[in-house]
C-alpha positions in Angstrom: -28.2 -3.8 -3.1 -29.4 -2.0 0.0 -27.8 1.0 1.4 -26.8 -0.8 4.6 -25.2 -3.6 2.7 -23.2 -1.1 0.6 -22.1 0.7 3.7 -20.9 -2.5 5.4 -19.0 -3.7 2.3 -17.4 -0.3 1.8 -16.4 -0.1 5.4 -15.0 -3.6 5.4 -13.0 -2.8 2.3 -11.5 0.3 3.9 -10.6 -1.5 7.1 -9.2 -4.4 5.2 -7.0 -2.3 3.1 -5.6 -0.4 6.1 -5.0 -3.7 7.9 -3.4 -5.4 4.9 -1.1 -2.6 3.8 1.8 -3.3 6.2 1.7 -7.1 5.5 1.6 -6.6 1.8 4.6 -4.2 2.0 6.5 -6.6 4.1 5.6 -9.4 1.7 7.2 -7.6 -1.3 10.3 -6.7 0.8 9.7 -3.3 2.4 10.4 -4.2 6.0 11.2 -2.4 9.2 14.8 -3.6 9.0 15.2 -2.3 5.4 14.7 -3.7 2.0 14.9 -7.5 1.9 17.6 -9.0 -0.3 16.3 -10.7 -3.4 12.8 -9.3 -3.0 10.6 -7.3 -5.4 11.5 -4.2 -3.3 15.2 -4.9 -4.0 14.5 -5.1 -7.7 12.6 -1.8 -7.6 15.4 -0.2 -5.6 18.0 -1.4 -8.1 16.0 -0.1 -11.0 15.4 3.2 -9.4 19.1 3.6 -8.4 20.2 2.8 -12.0 17.9 5.3 -13.4 19.1 8.0 -11.0 22.8 7.6 -11.3 23.3 5.2 -8.5 21.1 6.7 -5.8 17.4 6.3 -5.0 15.8 9.8 -5.1 14.2 11.1 -2.0 10.4 11.2 -2.5 10.4 8.5 -5.1 8.0 5.6 -4.9 10.7 3.3 -3.6 11.7 5.8 -0.9 8.1 6.3 0.2 7.3 2.6 0.3 10.4 1.9 2.3 9.5 4.7 4.8 6.0 3.2 5.2 7.5 -0.3 5.6 9.9 1.0 8.3 7.6 3.1 10.4 4.0 2.3 9.2 1.3 4.4 7.6 1.0 8.1 8.5 -2.4 9.5 9.3 -2.7 10.9 5.8 -1.6 7.6 4.2 -4.0 5.6 6.4 -6.8 7.8 5.2 -5.7 7.4 1.5 -5.4 3.7 1.8 -8.7 3.4 3.6 -10.4 5.6 1.0 -9.0 3.6 -1.9 -9.9 0.2 -0.3 -13.4 1.4 0.5 -14.0 2.8 -3.0 -12.7 -0.4 -4.6 -14.9 -2.6 -2.3 -17.9 -0.4 -2.9 -17.4 -0.4 -6.6 -17.0 -4.1 -6.8 -20.0 -4.7 -4.6 -22.1 -2.5 -6.9 -21.1 -4.5 -9.9 -21.3 -8.0 -8.4 -24.3 -7.7 -6.1 
């Protein structure tokens, strides 16, 4: 695989991950209007609340994902998601091509 091909695939993976993150979160139930009833997110929230005495702990995975679902990715989260998507795409390309 050439260096240019690797760069293109890695960049596409990074951009794709950043673009897909809000849609994926909404699909599992972390929406701008709150956690969707009957969704995967609702199940996660129920489990987290039961494990924490009835409340979802601030800073927990459920709380973070709901925050992102409500207001979108922060600059740091965008960088992290992009880095992860790029690394995954680059790694897969190196194996498959």
